DRENPA-620321 format. One record per residue: residue in three letters; z, x, y of N, C-alpha, C in turn; chain. Coordinates in steps of 0.1 Angstrom, whole numbers. Each point is the difference from the previous one (the first is absolute). Layout:
<lumvos>
   residu     nup   neast   nnorth    caup   caeast   canorth     cup   ceast   cnorth   chaine
      ALA       Z       X        Y       Z        X         Y       Z       X        Y        A
...
</lumvos>
This chain:
<lumvos>
   residu     nup   neast   nnorth    caup   caeast   canorth     cup   ceast   cnorth   chaine
      MET      17     474      390       9        2       -10       0     -17       11        A
      LYS      -5      -3        9      -2      -10         7      -4     -10       -5        A
      TYR     -10       2       -8      -5       -8        -1       0      -8      -14        A
      LEU       6       9      -10       4       -3        -8      15     -10        0        A
      SER       4       3       10      11       -9         7      -7     -18        1        A
      ILE     -13       0        9      -3       -8         2       0      -6      -14        A
      ILE     -13       1       -9      -8        0        -9      11      -8       -8        A
      ILE      14       7       -4      12       -7        -8       4      -9        9        A
      LEU      -1       1       10       7      -17        10     -10     -13       -3        A
      ILE      -9       6        0     -11      -14        -6      -5      -4      -10        A
      THR       8      12       -9      -6       -5       -15      12      -9       -2        A
      ALA      15       4        3      13       -4         2      -3     -16        5        A
      LEU      -9       1        6       1      -14         8      -6      -9       -9        A
      PHE     -11       5       -1     -12       -6        -9      10      -4      -15        A
      ALA       6       6       -5      14       -1       -10       4     -14        1        A
      SER      10       2       15       9      -11        -1      -7     -17        4        A
      CYS     -13       2        7     -11       -8         1       0     -11      -14        A
      LYS      -6       6      -10       0        0       -13      12     -10       -2        A
      ASP      11       9       -6       9       -5         1       8      -9        1        A
      GLY      -3      -3       16       0      -10         7      -5     -10       -2        A
      VAL     -13      -3       -9      -9      -11         2       5      -4      -16        A
      LYS       3      10       -4       9       -1       -20       7     -14        1        A
      LYS      14      10        9      14      -11         3      -5     -11        5        A
      ASN     -13      -2        6      -1      -20         8      -7      -4      -11        A
      VAL      -8       5       -7      -5       -3        -9       7      -4      -14        A
      ASP      12       6       -5      10        2        -8       8     -12       10        A
      LYS       6      -1       11       6      -11         4      -1      -8       -9        A
      ASN     -13      -5       12      -5      -15        -2       3      -7      -12        A
      GLU      -7      11       -7      -1       -4       -17      15       1      -12        A
      ASP       9       7        9      13        5        -7       6     -19        1        A
      GLY      -1      -6       14       3      -10         4      -6     -10       -7        A
      LYS     -12      -3       -9      -6       -6        -4       9      -1      -16        A
      ILE       2       4       -2       3        7       -10      16      -2       -3        A
      LEU       8       1       10      15       -2         5       3     -15       -3        A
      GLU     -15      -6        8      -2      -15         3       2      -7      -19        A
      ILE      -9       4       -3      -2       -7       -15      13       2       -6        A
      LYS       6      17       -5      10        1        -1      14     -10       -3        A
      SER       0       2       15      12      -20         0      -1      -7        4        A
      TYR     -17      -3       -4      -8      -10        -6      12      -5      -22        A
      LEU      -2      16        2       0       -8       -18      12       4       -4        A
      THR       5      11        8      16       -4        -1       8     -14        4        A
      GLU      -6     -10        7       9       -4         3      -4     -10      -12        A
      GLN     -11      -1       -4      -4      -13       -15       8       3       -8        A
      ALA       2      17      -10       9        7        -4      12     -13        0        A
      LYS       9       4       17       6       -6        -3       6     -12       -1        A
      LYS     -11      -8        3      -1      -17        -7      -8      -1      -10        A
      ASP       2      11       -5      -3       -5       -17     -15       4       -3        A
      SER      -8      -5        7     -15        1        -4     -11       8       -3        A
      LEU       2      15        5       1       12       -12       3       6       -5        A
      HIS      -4       5      -13       6       14       -13      -7      -4       -6        A
      GLY       2      13        6     -16       12        -6      -9      15       11        A
      VAL      -7      -1       -4      -6       16        14     -13      -4        1        A
      VAL       1       9       18      -7       -9         4      -7      13        6        A
      LEU     -15       1       -2      -2       18         7     -17      -3        6        A
      ILE       5       5       17     -14       -2         4      -3      16        6        A
      GLY     -19       4       -1      -4        9        -1     -11      -2       11        A
      LYS       2       5        6     -13        0        17      -9      20       -5        A
      ASN      -7      -8       -6     -16       12        -1       4      10      -14        A
      ASP       7      10        6      -2        8       -11      14       3        0        A
      GLU      12      -8        5      11        2         2      14     -13       -4        A
      ILE      10       3       -7       8      -12        -1       8      -1        9        A
      ILE       4      -8        5       5       -6        14      13      -8       -2        A
      LEU       4      -6       -9      12       -8        -6      -5       3       -7        A
      ASN      17       5      -11      -1       -3       -13      18      -6       -4        A
      GLU       1     -12       -1      16       -1         3       2     -10      -15        A
      ALA      10       3       -3       6      -12       -16      12     -10        7        A
      TYR      -2     -15      -11       8      -14        16       6      -3      -15        A
      GLY      17      -8        2       2       -7        -6       6       4      -17        A
      TYR       2      -8      -11       2        8       -12     -12      -9       -8        A
      VAL       1       9      -11      -6       -3       -18       8     -15       -4        A
      ASP       7       0        0       8       -8       -10       6     -15       17        A
      LEU       6      -9      -12       6      -13        12      11       4        1        A
      ASP      10       7       -3      13        3         3       0      10        8        A
      SER      -8       4        5       4       10        12       4      16       -5        A
      ILE      -4       7      -12       4        7         0     -10      12       -8        A
      GLU      -8      -1        3     -10       14         0     -10      -1        8        A
      LYS      -3       9        8      -8       -3        13      -9       6       -2        A
      HIS     -12      -1        7     -18        1        -2       0      15        5        A
      THR      -4       6      -11      -4       14         8     -16       6       -3        A
      LEU      -3      10       13     -17       -1         0      -5       1      -19        A
      GLU       7      11       -8      -9        4        -9       4     -11      -12        A
      GLY       2     -13        4       4      -12        -9     -11      -5       -2        A
      GLN      -1      -9      -12     -19       -2        -3       9     -21        3        A
      LEU     -12      -3        5       1      -17        -3     -16       0       -2        A
      GLY       0     -10        0      -8       -7        -9     -13      -7        6        A
      LEU     -12       7       -4     -12       -3         3      -6     -12        5        A
      ALA       1     -10      -19      -8      -13         5      -9       2       -1        A
      SER     -11      -9        9     -18        0        -3       0      16       14        A
      MET       7       7        7      -2        5         6     -12       9      -11        A
      GLY      -1       1      -12      -3        9       -15     -18      -5        1        A
      LYS      -5     -15       11     -10       -7        -6      -4      14        7        A
      MET      -1       9        9      -5        4         9      -1      15       -9        A
      PHE       8       7       -8      -9       11       -16     -14     -11       -2        A
      THR       8     -11       -6     -15        2        -9     -10     -13        7        A
      ALA       0       5        8     -12       -2        11     -12      13       -3        A
      LEU      10      14        8      -6       10         5      -3       7      -20        A
      ALA       7      -7       -9      -3        7       -11     -15      -8       -6        A
      ILE       3     -17        2     -19       -1         1     -12       5        9        A
      MET       6       5       14     -14        3         9      -1      17       -6        A
      LYS       8       3       -1      -5       14        -9      -7       4      -13        A
      LEU       1     -11      -12     -13       -6        -7     -13       1        8        A
      GLU       3     -10       10      -7       -4         6     -11      12        7        A
      SER       8       3        7      -4       11         7     -13      17      -11        A
      GLN       6       0      -11      -5        9       -10      -9      -6       -7        A
      GLY      -7     -20        3     -13       -4        -8       9       4      -16        A
      LYS      18      -6       -3       3       -2       -10      -2     -20       -3        A
      LEU       6      -4       15      -4      -17        -6     -12      -5       15        A
      ALA       5      -9        2      -5       -8        16       4     -11        5        A
      LEU       5      -2        8       7      -11        10      -7     -17       -9        A
      GLU     -18       0        7       2       -5        -4      -2      -8      -16        A
      ASP       5      10      -14      -4       -1       -11      11     -10       -4        A
      LEU      -6      -8       -6      10      -15       -10      13       8      -11        A
      ALA       6      -7       -1      16       11        -5      -2      -5      -13        A
      SER     -12     -13       -3      -6        2       -17      -6      12       -6        A
      LYS      -1      11       12     -11       10        -4       6      14       -8        A
      TYR      15      -4        4      10       10        -6      12      -9       -8        A
      LEU       2     -11       -1       6       -9        -8      -4     -11       -8        A
      ASN      -9       6       -9      -9      -11        -7      11     -10       -9        A
      ASN       8       3       -2      16      -20        -4      -3      -6        7        A
      ILE      -8       1        8       7      -16        15      -8     -11       -3        A
      GLU       6      -7       -8      -7      -17        -6       2      -4        9        A
      ASN       8       0        9      -7      -12        18     -12      -2        9        A
      ASN      -9      -9      -10     -15        6        11       1       4       14        A
      VAL       5      -9        5       3       -1        20       5      14        1        A
      ILE       8       7       -6       8       13         3     -12       7      -11        A
      ARG       0       4       -6     -18        9        -8     -12      -2        9        A
      ASP      -1     -14        2     -15        6         5       1      -4       18        A
      SER      11      -3        8      -2        4        18      13      11        3        A
      VAL       5       3       -9      11        7         8       4      16        0        A
      LYS      -8       5       13      -3       14         1       9       9        2        A
      ILE       2      13        2      12        7         4       4      -1       14        A
      LYS     -13      -3        7       4        4        15       9     -17        3        A
      HIS       1      -8      -10      10      -18         6       9      11       -6        A
      PHE       5       3      -11      11        6        -6       7       9       12        A
      LEU      -5       8        6      -1       10        19       9     -11        6        A
      SER      -6     -11        2       1       -4        10       2     -14       -5        A
      HIS      13      -3       -2       6      -11        -8     -14     -14        2        A
      THR      -8       2        0     -11      -12         2       0      -8      -13        A
      SER       6       3      -13      -8       -3       -16       4     -17       -1        A
      GLY       9       1        2       3      -14        -1      12       1      -13        A
      LEU       9       6       -1       9        3        -9       6       1        7        A
      GLY      13      -5       -9      14        1         4      11      10       -1        A
      SER      13       3       -4       9        9        -7       3      -5      -12        A
      TYR       3      10       -5      13       -3       -15       7      -3       -1        A
      TRP       5       3       11      18       -6         9       9     -14      -21        A
      ASP     -12      -7        1       7       -9        -5      -3       1      -15        A
      GLU      -8       3       -1      -8       -2       -16      10      15       -4        A
      LEU       1      11        4      10       12         2      17      -6       -9        A
      GLY      -1      -8       14      12       -9        -4      14      15       -4        A
      ASP       9       3       -1      12        5        -4       0       7      -10        A
      ASP     -20       6       -7       1       10        -6       0      13        3        A
      GLU       8       9       -9       8       10         8     -13      12       -1        A
      ARG     -14      -7       -6     -12       10         2     -14      -2       12        A
      GLY      10      -3       12       2        3        12     -13       9        6        A
      ASN       2      14       -6      -5        8         1     -11       4       -9        A
      ASP      -1      -2       -9     -11        4       -10     -16     -11        7        A
      LEU      -6      11        0     -12       -4         3      -9      -5       -7        A
      GLU      -1      -5      -12     -10       -1       -16       8     -13       -1        A
      TYR      15      -1        3       4      -12        -6       0     -17       11        A
      ILE      -1       9       10      -1       -6        11     -18      -6        7        A
      TYR     -10      10       -5      -9       -6        -3      -5     -12       -5        A
      SER       6       6      -11      -3       -9       -15       5     -15        3        A
      LEU      11      -3        9       4      -14         7     -10      -7        4        A
      ILE     -10      11       18      -5       -3         8     -20       3       -1        A
      LYS      -1       5       -3     -16       -1        -5      -8      -8       -7        A
      ASN       7     -15       -5     -11       -8         3      11     -14        9        A
      ASP      -2       3       11      12       -8        10      -9      -8        1        A
      THR       1     -11       12      -5      -14         4       2       9       13        A
      LEU     -14       0        6       8        2        14       6     -13        8        A
      VAL       9       7       11       7      -13         7      -7      -1       19        A
      GLY      -7       9        0      -2        5        15     -20      -3        2        A
      SER      -5      -5       11      -8        2        -1     -10      14        1        A
      PHE      -9       2       -8      -6       14        -1      -7       7        9        A
      GLY      -2       7       11      -2        8         9       7       0        8        A
      LYS      11     -11       -4      11       -2        13      12       6       -1        A
      HIS       1       5       16      17        8        -5      12      -8      -12        A
      ASN       8       7       -5       5       -8        -6      13      10       -6        A
      TYR       8      10        1      11        5        -4      -3       5      -12        A
      SER      -2       9       -9       4       -1       -17       3      10       -1        A
      ASN      14       4       -6       1        8       -12      -4       4       -7        A
      SER      -6     -11      -11      -8       -1        -9     -11      11        0        A
      GLY      -8      -1        5     -15        5        11       9      11       -2        A
      TYR       8       7        4       1       14        -5       2       8      -10        A
      ILE       7     -10      -12       1        4       -14     -12       1       -2        A
      PHE     -12      -6        2     -15        1        -7      -4      12        5        A
      LEU       4       5       13      -8       12         5       7       9      -14        A
      GLY      10      -2        8      11       15       -11      -2       2      -17        A
      LYS     -10     -17       -5      -3        2       -13     -21      10        1        A
      ILE      -5      -3        9     -12        6         6       5      16        4        A
      ILE      10       3        1       2       14         7       4       9      -14        A
      GLU       4      -4      -11       1        2       -12     -10      -3       -8        A
      LYS      -5      -6        3     -11        3       -11     -12       4        8        A
      VAL      -5       8       12      -8        9         6       2      13        2        A
      THR      14       4       -4       7       12         1       3      -2      -15        A
      GLY       6      -4       -6      10        5       -14      11       1       -1        A
      MET      10      -1       10       7        5         2       6     -11        4        A
      PRO      21       0        1       6      -13        -3       1       2       18        A
      TYR       6     -14        8      -6        1        14       8       8        6        A
      SER      12      -2       -6      10        7         4       3      17        4        A
      GLU      -9       5       -8      -1       14        -6     -11       2       16        A
      TYR     -14      -6       -3     -11        0         8      -1       5       15        A
      VAL      16     -12        7       2       -3        12       8      12        3        A
      GLN       8       7       -5      13        6         3     -13      14       -2        A
      LYS      -6       4       -6     -11       13         3     -13      -6       10        A
      LYS       0     -10       -1     -13        4        16       5     -11       10        A
      ILE      12      -4        4      11       -5        10      11       8        4        A
      LEU       9      -5       -5      10        9        -3       0      10        1        A
      ASN       0      13       -2      -4       12       -16      -6       4       19        A
      PRO      -9      -2        8      -4        7        12       6       0        6        A
      CYS      12      -8        6       2        0         8      14       3        0        A
      GLN       1      10       -7      21        0        -9       7      -8        5        A
      MET      -4     -15       -7      12       -9        -2       5      -1      -10        A
      SER      12      13       -1       5        0       -13      11      -9       -1        A
      SER       9      -8       15       9      -13        -8      -5     -16        5        A
      THR     -12       5       -7      -6      -21        -3      -4       5      -12        A
      GLU       1     -16        0      -2       -5       -24      -7     -11        3        A
      ILE     -12      -3       -9      -8      -12         6       0      -5      -15        A
      ASN       5     -18        1      -5       -9       -12     -11      -7       -4        A
      SER      -7      -4        9      -5       -8        -2     -15       1        9        A
      PRO     -15       0       -3      -1       -5         9      -5      -7        8        A
      ASP       9     -12        0      -4       -4        13      15      -3       10        A
      GLY       6      14       -3      16        0        -2       6       8       -3        A
      GLY      18       2        4      14        5        -1       2      11       -1        A
      GLY       8       3       -3       6       16        -1       7       0        8        A
      LYS       3      13       -2       8        2        20     -10      19        7        A
      THR      11      -1        9      -6       10         8      10       2       12        A
      THR      -1      18       12       4       -1         9     -12      -4       11        A
      ALA      13       3        8      -6        1        17      -8      12        6        A
      GLU       6       8       -7     -13       15         1     -12      -4       -7        A
      ASP       3      -3      -18     -15       -2        -9      -9      -9        7        A
      MET       7     -10        8     -13       -5         4      -1       2       14        A
      TRP       5      13        6      -1        3        14     -16      14       -6        A
      LYS       5       1      -10     -16        9        -4     -11      -1       -5        A
      PHE       3     -14       -4     -13      -14        -4      -5      -1       11        A
      GLY      13      -5       11      -6        0        13     -15      10       10        A
      GLN       6       5       -8     -10       15         9     -12      -2       -6        A
      ALA       0       2      -18     -11        1        -6     -11     -13       -1        A
      LEU      10     -10       11     -12      -11         6      -6       6       15        A
      ARG       9       3        6      -6        3        17      -8       7       -3        A
      LYS      -1       8       -8     -10       14         0      -9      -2      -11        A
      LYS       1     -10       -6     -14       -3       -10      -3       2      -14        A
      GLU      12      10        2       1        9       -16      -2      -1      -15        A
      PHE      -5     -17        0      -7       -3       -14     -10      -9        0        A
      VAL       0      -8        7     -17       -2        -3      -8       7        8        A
      ASP       5       5       16     -10       -1         8      -8      -9        6        A
      ASP     -15       1        2      -5      -12         5       0     -10       -7        A
      LYS       4      -7       -6       0      -12       -11      16      -6        4        A
      PHE       4       8       10      19       -9         5      -6      -4        7        A
      LYS      -8      -3        7      -5      -14        13       5     -11       -4        A
      ILE     -12      -4      -11      -5      -11        -3      17      -3       -9        A
      MET      10       6       -1       8       -2        -6      10      -8        7        A
      ILE      -2       5       13      11      -13        12      -8      -4        7        A
      GLN      -8      -4       -2     -12      -12         5       8     -12       -7        A
      LYS      -3     -12        7      -1      -14        -4      -3       0      -14        A
      GLN      -3      -4       -7     -11        0        -9       0     -16       -7        A
      SER       8     -11       11       0      -17        -5       6      -5       11        A
      ASP       7     -17       -2       2       -5        14      13       1       -3        A
      GLY       9      15      -13      17        6         8      -2       9        9        A
      ASP       9       7       -4      -1       12        18       9       6      -13        A
      TYR     -11       3       -8       3       13       -12     -16       7       -2        A
      GLY       1      16       -5     -10        3        -2      -3       2      -14        A
      TYR       0      15        0      -4        1       -19      17       9       -3        A
      GLY       2      -7       -3      19        6        -4      10       1       10        A
      PHE      -7      -3       12       9        4        13       1     -15        7        A
      MET      12      -7        7      -1       -8        13       0      10       11        A
      VAL      -9     -12        9      -2        7         8      -4     -11       14        A
      LYS       7       5       12      -2       -5        15      -1       5       10        A
      THR       0     -13        6      -3        7        20      15       3        6        A
      LEU       7      -1        5      10       -1        11      -3       9       12        A
      ASN       1      -4       13      -5        3        13      -7      12        2        A
      SER     -15      -4       -8      -4        9         2      -4       5      -12        A
      SER       9       2       -9       8       15        -7      -4      -1      -17        A
      LYS     -11       3       -7       0       -7       -13       6       6      -14        A
      ILE       5      -4       -6      16        0       -11      -4       2      -11        A
      TYR       3       9       -5      -7       -1       -14      13       4      -10        A
      GLY       4     -10      -10      10        8       -18       0     -12       -6        A
      HIS      13      -2       -1       1       -9       -12      16      -1        3        A
      THR       3     -12       -2      18       -9        -5       1       0      -17        A
      GLY      14       0        1       7        0       -15       6      -7        3        A
      GLY       2     -10      -11      14       -9        -1      -1      -6       -8        A
      TYR      18       4       -2       3      -12       -17      13      -8        2        A
      TRP       1      -5       -3      11       -7        -4       2     -13       -6        A
      GLU      13      -2       -6       4      -14       -10       6     -11        7        A
      GLU      -5     -13       -1       5      -11         8      16       5        2        A
      GLY       7      -3       14       9       -3        -3      13      17        4        A
      GLU     -11      11       -6       8        8         3      -3      11       17        A
      LYS       7       7       -1       1       10         8      -7      12       -1        A
      LEU       1      10       -5      -3        8       -10     -17      -1        2        A
      GLY     -10       6       -2     -10        4        -4     -12       3        9        A
      VAL     -10       4        3      -5       13         8     -13      -8       13        A
      ALA       2       6       10      -6       -1        15     -13      12        3        A
      SER      -4       4       -2      -3       15         1     -14      -3        6        A
      ALA      -4      18        8     -20       -8         7       2      16        6        A
      LEU     -13       4       -3      -6        9        -1      -7      -4       15        A
      ASP      -7      12       15      -7      -12         8      -5      14        5        A
      ILE      -9       3        2     -10        7        10      -7      -7       16        A
      ILE       6       5       10      -2       -8        10      -9       6        8        A
      HIS     -14      -1        4      -6        3        13      -6      17       -8        A
      GLU       4       3       -7       2       14       -10       5       7        3        A
      GLU      13      -2       10       5        6         6      14       3       -2        A
      TYR       7     -19       -5      12        0        -6       3      -5      -14        A
      THR      11      10       -9      -2       -4       -14      15      -4        1        A
      VAL       0     -15       -4      14       -4         0       2     -11      -13        A
      VAL      11      14      -13       3       -9        -7      17      -7       -3        A
      VAL       1     -12        2      11       -2        -7      -5      -7      -16        A
      LEU      20       8        0       4       -5       -18      12      -4        2        A
      THR       7     -18       -5       7       -4         0       6      -5      -13        A
      ASN       9      -2       -8       4       -8        -8       9     -15        3        A
      ARG     -11      -6        3      13      -12         5     -20      -7        3        A
      ASN       8     -15       -8      -9      -14         5      -6       3       12        A
      PRO     -14      -3       -2     -14        4        19       8      -9        7        A
      SER       8      -8       -4       5      -12        10      12       1        7        A
      LEU       7       5       -1      14       15         2      -7       9       13        A
      GLY     -14       3       -2      -1        9        14      -7      15       -1        A
      GLY     -11      -2      -10      -5       12        -9     -14      -2       16        A
      LYS      -6     -18       -5      -8        1         9      -1      -4       11        A
      LYS      12      -2        5       1        4        11       1       9       13        A
      VAL       1      11      -10       4       14         6     -13       7        0        A
      ARG      -9      -4      -11     -12        3         0      -9      -6       19        A
      ASP       4     -12       -5      -9      -14         8       5      12       15        A
      TYR      11       6        2       8        5        15      -7       8        4        A
      LEU      -3      11      -14      -4       14         2     -20       4        2        A
      HIS      -4     -12       -3     -14        0         4       1      -7       13        A
      GLU       8      -5       12      -3       -8         4       3       9       13        A
      THR      12      11       -1       5       11         5     -10       9        4        A
      LEU      -6       5      -19      -6        8         8     -13       1       -2        A
      THR      -5     -18        0     -15       -2        11       2       1       13        A
      SER       6      -8        8       3        0        10      -3      16        5        A
      GLU      10       8       -5       1       12         3     -18       3       -1        A
      ILE      -5       2       -7     -14        3        -2      -6      -4       14        A
      GLU       1     -12       10      -6       -9         1       3       5       14        A
      ASN      16       3       -2      -1        8        14      -2      12        6        A
      THR       0       4       -5     -11       20         0      -8      -2        4        A
      LYS     -12     -15       -1     -15        2        -2       2      -4       15        A
      GLN       4      -4       12       5       -7        10      -1      12       10        A
</lumvos>
């Protein structure tokens, strides 16, 4: 009985030590999250944050909050379940779809676009531009917004492609020049190779495996709606290399003079590597729009910022703050 009491006492001591360590870790982490929450709340009070912010650490969500209002009349509040704009964040889906086809041997990044799209008449595009150039925004093409104008067929892939397939280059071939038109070409290539509509293929191969049931996609260059929780699921799949496995590493390496890989923005801050994509859309003089982002920081933190305001009204500022705060935290833990 005496020995049993000693064993119970020792077990209790070990348990209390483990709990103490856990509480210390949680206390430090909770302190940082409280600091972030305070900042976000203050931004919302200043009318600089309207949307949802989610932060995950490894496999756990540690912050998921809605701020501000859906409308300009401060009537309908944002909720965690509400869908917000993807804008160019959707380019990640297109790039992953291309890389899945490349890993299956159905196309190659070095292939000319004209191998799959035989109606390109512009000889520069036909004879020089490869799939990899569209992915990395080095094709020299621009964006189709001026050609589309106010046309309501902005989500009609076939129509947009008809407008741009013979465009002249606006940038230097091989140099980084962000191009929405290039991703329209990629969407058409996906359709040619798979025999499926672009949206159907992405739904089947990207969204469904992640159980992203609240995400809608419009076009290969972006558009559509999503929720923070859906983008968290997508971010987890990226971290765990569930889409293209060993091929993913080249997607998050710089492929030109710009901070861009294949469908992903990449940068290093405070010694931490960050990859993901932003989404931004607004009309001149309008307050409503899209300023959204998904970022993976140091393969540790997943950050989702979804807002429905012009990016100049705070969305970018919030993202930059989270980048600086979390990379600084990582750097401090190394010391």
